[in-house]
C-alpha positions in Angstrom: -11.6 -15.2 7.5 -9.4 -18.5 7.2 -5.8 -18.7 5.2 -3.9 -21.5 4.6 -0.3 -21.2 4.9 1.7 -22.2 1.6 5.3 -22.7 1.3 6.9 -19.7 -0.9 10.5 -20.3 -1.6 12.3 -21.1 1.4 9.3 -19.6 3.6 6.0 -20.0 4.3 3.2 -17.0 3.9 -0.5 -16.9 3.4 -2.3 -14.6 0.7 -4.4 -11.7 1.8 -7.4 -11.2 -0.2 -7.5 -7.7 -2.2 -11.0 -7.4 -1.0 -10.1 -7.8 2.3 -7.5 -5.1 2.0 -9.7 -2.7 0.4 -12.1 -3.2 3.5 -9.1 -2.2 5.7 -8.2 1.0 3.1 -4.6 -0.1 3.3 -2.5 1.6 0.2 -0.9 -0.7 -2.5 2.3 -0.9 -1.3 3.2 -1.0 2.3 5.5 -2.2 4.8 4.3 -4.6 7.7 5.8 -5.3 11.1 5.2 -9.0 12.2 5.3 -9.9 15.6 3.9 -12.9 17.7 2.3 -12.4 21.4 0.6 -15.5 23.2 0.5 -17.6 20.3 -0.7 -15.1 18.0 0.7 -13.6 14.8 0.5 -9.6 14.7 0.6 -7.6 11.7 0.9 -4.0 11.9 0.8 -1.7 9.1 4.0 0.2 9.6 4.3 2.5 6.4 3.9 2.8 2.5 6.9 1.2 1.1 9.1 4.0 -0.2 7.4 6.6 2.1 9.1 9.7 2.1 11.6 8.7 -0.5 10.5 11.9 -2.6 11.1 14.2 0.0 14.2 12.7 1.1 15.6 12.9 -2.4 14.4 16.7 -3.3 16.1 17.8 0.0 19.5 16.1 -0.8 19.3 17.7 -4.5 18.7 21.1 -2.7 21.4 20.5 -0.1 24.0 19.0 -2.4 23.2 19.7 -5.9 22.7 16.7 -8.6 25.5 14.5 -8.9 27.4 13.3 -11.5 26.4 10.2 -13.4 27.6 7.1 -11.9 28.3 5.4 -14.9 28.9 7.3 -18.2 25.9 7.0 -20.7 27.0 4.1 -23.5 25.0 6.1 -26.4 27.2 9.4 -25.9 29.6 8.5 -28.3 27.4 6.5 -30.8 26.4 7.7 -34.1 22.7 6.7 -35.1 22.7 8.7 -38.2 23.4 5.1 -40.2 19.9 4.2 -38.7 17.6 6.9 -39.4 
């Protein structure tokens, strides 16, 4: 398979066709580690993006309990009766 490098913002990249990814059975969202070796660019699937976040959050909630809202809810003091 060939792919042409294209300008993407201040960088360059290429599109990996979805059919190609399906053949490799990669998840929809994954992180790739990029390296170079002897003039070759090597891409290695490192992990799914956000993999393990749910377990980490649940563990934190179990150990520390839910945190207070960082910002107050702006609708707490609103009266919506006039809109009903």
